C-alpha positions as CSV (number, residue, x, y, z in Angstrom):
1,M,-7.9,29.9,23.3
2,A,-6.7,30.5,26.7
3,T,-3.8,27.8,27.9
4,V,-4.9,24.7,29.5
5,T,-2.4,23.3,32.0
6,M,-2.9,19.4,33.3
7,W,-1.9,18.5,36.8
8,W,-0.1,14.9,35.6
9,N,0.6,11.8,36.2
10,P,2.4,9.5,33.6
11,S,1.4,6.3,35.1
12,C,-2.3,7.6,36.0
13,S,-4.8,6.2,33.2
14,K,-7.4,9.0,33.6
15,C,-4.4,11.3,33.3
16,R,-3.4,9.6,29.4
17,D,-7.0,9.6,28.4
18,A,-8.1,12.7,29.8
19,C,-4.7,14.1,27.2
20,S,-6.0,11.5,24.7
21,L,-9.3,13.4,24.9
22,L,-7.6,16.7,24.6
23,D,-5.1,15.8,22.0
24,E,-8.0,14.2,19.9
25,R,-9.1,18.2,20.1
26,A,-6.2,19.8,19.3
27,V,-5.6,21.4,22.8
28,D,-2.1,22.3,23.2
29,V,-1.8,21.3,27.1
30,A,0.7,21.9,29.8
31,V,1.6,19.4,31.0
32,V,2.4,19.8,35.0
33,R,3.7,17.4,36.8
34,Y,2.5,17.6,40.5
35,L,4.5,14.3,42.3
36,D,7.9,16.3,40.6
37,T,7.1,19.7,41.8
38,P,4.1,19.6,43.9
39,P,2.0,22.9,43.8
40,S,2.2,25.3,47.0
41,R,-0.4,26.4,49.0
42,K,-1.6,29.2,47.7
43,E,-1.7,26.9,44.2
44,L,-3.7,24.3,45.5
45,E,-6.5,27.0,47.5
46,R,-6.4,29.5,43.7
47,V,-7.6,26.1,41.9
48,L,-10.3,25.2,45.0
49,A,-11.3,28.5,44.1
50,L,-11.1,27.9,40.4
51,L,-13.2,24.7,41.1
52,G,-16.1,26.3,42.6
53,T,-15.8,25.6,46.0
54,D,-13.1,25.8,49.4
55,D,-13.1,22.2,50.4
56,P,-9.8,20.9,49.9
57,R,-11.5,17.1,50.2
58,A,-12.8,17.7,46.8
59,I,-9.2,17.6,45.2
60,T,-7.7,14.4,47.4
61,R,-7.7,10.9,47.4
62,T,-9.4,9.4,50.6
63,N,-8.5,6.3,49.6
64,E,-4.9,6.7,49.5
65,P,-3.6,4.6,52.7
66,L,-1.3,8.0,53.5
67,Y,-5.1,9.6,54.1
68,A,-5.5,7.6,56.9
69,Q,-2.4,7.0,57.6
70,L,-2.0,11.1,58.6
71,G,-5.4,11.2,60.4
72,L,-7.1,13.6,57.9
73,T,-10.6,11.5,58.4
74,S,-11.2,14.2,61.3
75,A,-8.7,16.8,59.9
76,D,-9.5,20.1,59.3
77,R,-9.2,22.2,56.6
78,D,-5.9,23.8,57.2
79,E,-4.4,20.4,58.2
80,V,-5.6,18.9,54.8
81,L,-4.6,21.8,52.9
82,D,-0.9,21.6,54.7
83,A,-1.2,17.9,54.0
84,L,-2.2,17.7,50.1
85,A,1.3,20.4,50.0
86,T,3.5,18.2,51.6
87,H,2.1,14.9,49.7
88,P,1.1,15.7,46.2
89,V,0.1,12.0,46.3
90,L,-2.7,12.9,48.0
91,I,-4.0,15.4,45.3
92,E,-6.5,13.8,43.2
93,R,-5.8,13.4,38.9
94,P,-6.0,14.8,37.0
95,I,-7.2,18.1,37.4
96,V,-7.5,20.3,34.2
97,I,-6.9,24.3,34.3
98,K,-8.1,26.5,31.9
99,G,-8.4,30.5,32.4
100,D,-10.8,30.4,35.5
101,R,-12.2,27.3,35.4
102,A,-11.0,24.0,36.6
103,V,-12.0,20.4,36.5
104,V,-10.9,17.5,38.2
105,G,-11.0,14.6,35.1
106,R,-13.1,11.6,37.0
107,P,-14.2,10.6,34.6
108,P,-12.0,12.1,32.5
109,E,-14.8,13.5,29.9
110,R,-15.3,15.9,32.7
111,V,-12.2,17.7,31.4
112,L,-14.1,18.3,27.9
113,E,-16.8,20.4,30.0
114,L,-13.8,23.4,29.8
115,L,-13.5,23.5,25.8
116,A,-17.0,24.6,25.9
């Protein structure tokens, strides 16, 4: 089985729930604490491609106060990507990656799509 990687925030209940679902199925998960080790812009673009989208808002926490403070509502794609790379708190979670696919685990059960 391909390695499963999860962008993880330990204080996030959705991350913990997704991890539990994978643990119940004995899936080895490589956890990346993305707030401590933020993904590069290149990595963000790679994950967007794995998600099948070019829109960085697909992985953006648009309800995060910082999103509005930075004026990202009217920002273009590049500005949003730069903000995600600089302020990883804006990245939606969890993001789970397996091989050439990825899902945003909202709801957490979405991570099971990667096991099919």
